[in-house]
C-alpha positions in Angstrom: 144.6 -245.7 48.2 143.6 -249.4 48.5 142.2 -251.3 45.5 140.1 -254.2 46.5 140.5 -256.8 43.6 137.6 -259.2 44.3 134.6 -259.1 46.6 135.7 -261.8 48.9 138.9 -259.8 49.7 136.5 -256.9 50.7 134.6 -258.7 53.2 136.5 -257.3 56.4 136.3 -253.8 54.7 132.5 -254.1 54.0 131.9 -255.2 57.5 133.7 -252.4 58.9 131.6 -250.0 56.9 128.3 -251.6 57.8 127.9 -249.7 61.0 126.9 -246.2 61.7 129.0 -245.4 64.6 132.1 -246.5 62.6 131.1 -244.4 59.8 130.8 -241.3 62.2 134.4 -242.0 63.4 135.7 -242.0 59.9 133.8 -238.8 59.1 135.5 -237.1 62.2 138.9 -238.2 61.3 138.3 -237.0 57.7 137.3 -233.7 59.1 140.1 -233.3 62.0 143.0 -235.5 60.4 143.8 -237.0 63.6 142.2 -237.3 67.1 142.9 -239.2 70.3 140.2 -241.8 71.4 139.1 -239.9 74.4 138.0 -236.8 72.2 136.3 -239.2 69.7 134.4 -240.7 72.5 133.2 -237.4 74.0 132.4 -236.0 70.5 130.2 -239.2 69.7 128.8 -239.0 73.2 129.7 -242.7 73.8 131.6 -244.6 76.4 135.4 -245.3 75.6 134.6 -248.9 76.4 132.0 -248.8 73.5 134.3 -247.0 71.2 137.0 -249.5 71.4 135.7 -252.4 69.6 134.8 -250.0 66.8 138.2 -248.7 66.6 139.6 -252.4 66.6 137.4 -253.2 63.6 138.4 -250.2 61.6 142.2 -251.0 62.4 141.5 -254.6 61.0 139.9 -253.3 57.9 143.0 -251.2 57.4 140.8 -248.1 57.4 142.6 -246.1 60.2 146.0 -246.3 62.0 146.5 -245.8 65.8 149.8 -244.6 67.3 150.9 -243.8 70.8 151.8 -240.3 71.7 153.2 -239.1 75.0 151.7 -235.9 76.1 151.6 -233.8 79.1 148.5 -235.6 80.1 150.1 -239.0 79.6 150.3 -241.5 76.8 147.3 -241.2 74.4 146.1 -243.3 71.3 146.0 -241.1 68.1 143.8 -242.1 65.4 144.1 -241.2 61.9 142.6 -242.1 58.4 145.0 -245.0 56.7 143.5 -244.9 53.2 142.3 -241.7 51.3 140.5 -243.6 48.7 139.0 -247.2 48.1 138.4 -248.7 44.7 136.4 -252.0 44.5 136.6 -254.1 41.2 133.0 -255.4 41.0 133.6 -257.4 37.8 135.3 -260.7 38.2 139.0 -260.9 36.8 139.1 -262.4 33.4 141.3 -265.6 33.5 142.3 -265.3 29.9 143.8 -261.8 30.5 147.7 -261.8 31.0 149.1 -258.9 33.2 152.5 -257.6 32.7 153.8 -255.2 35.6 156.8 -253.1 35.9 158.0 -250.6 38.5 160.5 -247.8 38.5 161.9 -245.8 41.5 161.4 -242.2 41.4 165.0 -241.2 40.3 165.0 -243.9 37.6 163.8 -241.7 34.8 165.1 -241.7 31.3 164.9 -238.1 30.5 164.1 -234.7 32.4 164.2 -231.0 32.1 163.2 -229.4 35.3 163.2 -225.9 36.8 163.9 -224.9 40.6 162.9 -225.2 43.3 164.1 -228.9 42.7 166.1 -231.6 44.3 166.4 -235.5 44.9 167.1 -237.6 47.9 167.6 -241.4 48.6 166.3 -243.1 51.8 169.6 -242.0 53.4 170.4 -238.6 52.2 170.1 -235.5 49.8 171.8 -236.1 46.5 174.2 -233.5 45.6 175.5 -230.7 48.0 172.3 -228.7 48.4 169.1 -228.0 46.6 167.9 -226.2 43.4 170.6 -227.2 41.2 169.4 -229.0 38.2 172.7 -230.5 37.3 172.0 -233.0 40.2 169.2 -234.4 38.2 172.0 -236.0 35.9 174.3 -237.4 38.5 174.5 -241.3 38.4 173.2 -241.6 41.9 169.9 -240.4 40.8 169.1 -244.1 40.2 168.9 -244.5 43.8 166.5 -241.5 44.5 163.2 -242.3 46.1 161.8 -238.8 46.1 162.3 -236.0 43.6 160.7 -232.6 43.4 160.7 -229.5 40.9 158.7 -226.5 40.1 158.5 -226.8 36.4 159.2 -228.9 33.5 158.9 -232.7 33.3 160.5 -236.1 34.1 160.0 -239.1 31.6 160.0 -242.8 32.6 160.5 -245.5 30.0 159.0 -249.1 30.9 159.7 -252.2 28.8 156.9 -253.1 26.6 156.4 -257.0 27.1 153.4 -257.6 24.8 154.1 -260.4 22.3 152.8 -260.4 18.7 149.8 -262.4 19.6 148.8 -260.4 22.5 146.2 -257.6 22.2 146.4 -254.7 24.8 143.2 -254.2 26.8 144.1 -251.8 29.6 147.0 -249.8 31.1 147.2 -248.9 34.8 149.5 -246.4 35.9 150.1 -245.9 39.9 151.7 -242.6 41.2 152.1 -241.1 44.7 152.7 -237.4 44.4 151.8 -233.9 45.5 152.7 -230.2 44.7 156.1 -228.4 45.4 155.7 -225.1 47.1 158.4 -222.6 48.1 158.2 -223.4 51.8 155.4 -225.7 53.1 151.8 -224.6 51.9 148.9 -227.0 52.3 146.9 -225.1 49.5 149.2 -224.8 46.5 147.4 -226.1 43.6 149.5 -227.5 40.5 148.3 -228.9 37.2 150.4 -232.3 36.6 149.9 -233.5 32.9 150.1 -237.3 32.0 151.6 -238.0 28.5 152.0 -241.6 27.4 153.8 -242.5 24.3 153.8 -238.7 23.3 149.9 -238.6 23.9 148.7 -235.9 26.3 145.9 -237.7 28.4 144.9 -235.0 30.6 146.1 -233.4 33.9 145.4 -233.8 37.6 145.4 -230.6 39.8 147.3 -231.4 42.9 145.8 -229.3 45.8 149.0 -228.7 47.8 151.7 -230.1 49.9 151.0 -232.9 52.3 153.3 -232.2 55.4 150.8 -232.5 58.5 152.4 -235.9 59.6 155.0 -238.2 58.5 154.7 -240.5 55.6 154.5 -244.5 56.6 157.8 -245.1 54.9 159.4 -241.6 54.9 162.8 -241.8 56.8 163.1 -240.3 60.3 165.7 -237.8 59.1 163.6 -236.2 56.5 163.0 -232.4 56.9 159.9 -231.5 58.5 159.3 -228.5 56.2 159.3 -230.9 53.2 156.4 -232.7 51.9 156.2 -236.1 54.0 153.8 -238.3 51.7 151.7 -237.7 48.6 148.3 -238.7 47.2 148.0 -241.9 45.3 146.5 -241.5 41.9 145.4 -244.3 39.4 145.5 -243.5 35.7 143.5 -245.9 33.7 143.5 -246.3 29.8 141.2 -248.8 28.4 139.1 -249.6 25.4 136.6 -246.8 26.4 139.0 -243.9 27.3 141.2 -242.6 30.1 140.1 -242.5 33.7 141.9 -240.8 36.8 140.8 -242.7 39.9 137.7 -244.0 38.1 136.6 -240.7 36.7 136.8 -239.9 33.0 139.3 -237.4 31.8 140.0 -238.0 28.1 138.5 -239.9 25.2 142.1 -241.4 24.3 141.9 -245.2 24.3 144.3 -247.9 24.6 144.4 -248.5 21.1 145.3 -244.9 20.3 148.5 -245.6 22.3 149.6 -247.9 19.6 151.3 -250.0 22.1 151.9 -253.0 19.8 154.0 -250.9 17.4 156.6 -249.9 20.2 159.1 -251.9 22.3 158.7 -249.2 25.2 156.1 -247.3 27.1 157.0 -243.9 27.9 155.3 -241.8 30.8 156.1 -238.0 30.9 154.9 -236.0 34.0 154.9 -232.4 33.2 154.2 -229.1 34.8 154.1 -226.9 31.6 154.8 -223.0 31.9 151.3 -222.6 30.2 149.4 -224.4 32.9 146.9 -222.6 35.0 148.5 -223.6 38.2 152.4 -224.1 38.2 152.8 -225.4 41.4 155.4 -228.0 41.0 155.5 -231.7 41.8 156.9 -233.8 44.5 157.0 -237.5 43.5 157.5 -240.3 45.9 159.1 -243.6 45.3 159.7 -247.0 47.0 161.2 -245.6 50.4 159.1 -242.5 51.0 155.7 -241.3 51.5 152.5 -243.7 52.3 153.0 -246.3 49.9 156.0 -248.8 49.4 156.1 -248.7 45.7 157.6 -246.4 43.0 156.1 -245.5 39.7 154.3 -248.5 38.7 152.5 -249.6 35.6 150.3 -252.7 34.9 149.6 -253.8 31.2 146.4 -256.1 30.8 146.2 -257.9 27.6 144.3 -260.8 25.9 145.8 -263.8 24.6 145.0 -263.2 20.8 144.8 -260.1 19.0 141.5 -260.3 16.9 141.7 -256.8 15.4 141.6 -256.8 11.5 
C-alpha cells in the first residue's frame, strides 16, 4: 500500500493513471498477477515498441515492478503489480498538528498467548530448534524476530504514549503487514484478525489467505518457499468520527474513547479468538520480511492545545 500525503507528490502517479492503455496493463496484471511484456503486448494487440514507454511510466510511478527471468525462450521481462492499494490524502496537512511516530519489530511484543502452528524467525534464521513450540515465543532472541506466525491466540505490543499534558489526540494510525497462517500453503484460508487498542475491541479484518505466489521484496533468500512470503498492508485509523480500516468505517469507537490522555502507553493486541468465525491464524511481517521495510508502526496526530472541558 502507498499513501500519497499531498497532491503535488502524487503528480507522477496521476499522470501514469491518466492513460487508458496503462489502465488496461494494470487490469491485466491484477488478473494474472505476473506477465511478461510479450504476452501483455499480444493481449492488448499493440506493438512491443508502443508498450515499452507505457511500462516505463508505470515503473516511474511505482505502480509496477519489472524483473528479468531466464527461461527456455531466453531472458524475459516479467511485470507485476507493486502496490495493492493507493490512498490519497486530499486535505492539506494541518501545520498546527504534531505527529509522534513509533515502530516495533514483529518480535518486540510485550505479551502473548499463542497456539500452534506457530514460530518466529529473524532475517537470518528460525528462532528455536524447530516449529510449533510456544516456548520459543518467550526466548530473549524473539526481540530480533522480523516475522512471527500462529494459528490462534494473541500478541500484544506496547508503545510509549508521548502526548504532553497540553496536547489533544486527534488521530491514531496503525500500519500492519499480515496474512493468514494455514497448515501448509493455501491461498484461500480466511482468518478473522481482531484489533484491540487499550483494551477496546475496534473490530476485525478477514484475511483472505496466505501470500506465497512470489518472494516478498525484503524476504530473505533462504526463507522457505512453502511459507507465506509477504503480507497485505492494512491501515487502521481511529479519529474523532470513528474507526476505519483502509478508509472504510468499521466501528463507532473514536480517538476520545481510547482515553489516551490518561495512559502512559498505547497497547495494540492482534488476536484470533477461538470464537471467531474464521480461525485461520496470522503471519505478521516486520522490518526485514515481506513487501514493506517497516514493522508494526503507529502515528499519533495531536493538536497543540487540549480545548476539551
